[in-house]
matplotlib code that plots the C-alpha trace (Angstrom):
import matplotlib.pyplot as plt

x = [-24.3, -22.1, -20.1, -20.8, -18.2, -15.6, -13.3, -9.7, -6.4, -3.8, 0.0, 1.6, 4.2, 6.1, 6.4, 5.1, 2.5, -0.5, -3.9, -7.6, -9.6, -12.6, -13.0, -15.6, -14.5, -16.5, -18.9, -21.5, -22.1, -24.7, -27.2, -28.0, -26.5, -24.7, -21.1, -18.7, -15.0, -14.1, -16.5, -15.3, -11.7, -12.5, -14.4, -11.7, -8.5, -6.9, -4.5, -1.8, -2.4, 1.4, 3.0, -0.2, 0.8, -2.4, -3.1, -5.8, -7.9, -5.8, -2.6, -3.8, -1.6, -3.9, -2.2, -2.1, -1.4]
y = [15.4, 12.3, 12.0, 9.1, 6.4, 7.4, 4.8, 6.1, 4.8, 5.2, 5.1, 3.9, 6.3, 3.5, 0.9, 2.6, 0.0, 1.4, 0.0, 0.8, 1.4, 3.5, 6.3, 8.8, 12.4, 13.3, 11.8, 14.0, 12.5, 15.1, 13.5, 10.8, 7.9, 5.6, 4.8, 2.7, 3.8, 0.9, 2.0, 5.5, 4.3, 2.1, 4.8, 7.5, 5.5, 3.2, 0.4, -0.8, -4.5, -5.0, -3.5, -2.7, 1.0, 3.0, 6.5, 8.8, 11.6, 14.4, 12.5, 9.9, 10.0, 9.6, 8.1, 10.3, 7.4]
z = [14.7, 14.7, 11.4, 9.1, 8.7, 6.2, 4.4, 4.2, 2.9, 5.6, 5.6, 8.9, 10.1, 11.9, 9.2, 6.0, 5.3, 3.3, 4.3, 4.1, 7.3, 8.5, 10.9, 12.1, 12.0, 15.1, 17.7, 19.3, 22.8, 23.7, 21.3, 23.9, 22.0, 24.3, 23.3, 25.3, 25.6, 23.4, 20.7, 20.8, 20.5, 17.6, 15.8, 16.2, 15.5, 13.0, 13.7, 11.3, 10.4, 10.0, 13.1, 15.2, 15.5, 16.5, 15.2, 16.5, 14.9, 13.3, 13.6, 11.1, 7.9, 4.9, 1.9, -1.2, -3.6]

ax = plt.figure().add_subplot(projection="3d")
ax.plot(x, y, z, "-o")
ax.set_aspect("equal")
plt.show()
């Protein structure tokens, strides 16, 4: 099963900007859905709007504020 979209609040480890974004916890490619590499990248990463630093999957720092 592909995880639903989850809204998260992220803190950028590079510039400390806190921002809201979305991510999917997992994508099950064996279900026959067709995903492009660009769609997979967008669904499994977040990008800081301030400094453009990109974080992926488990390395995403979720803000506790």
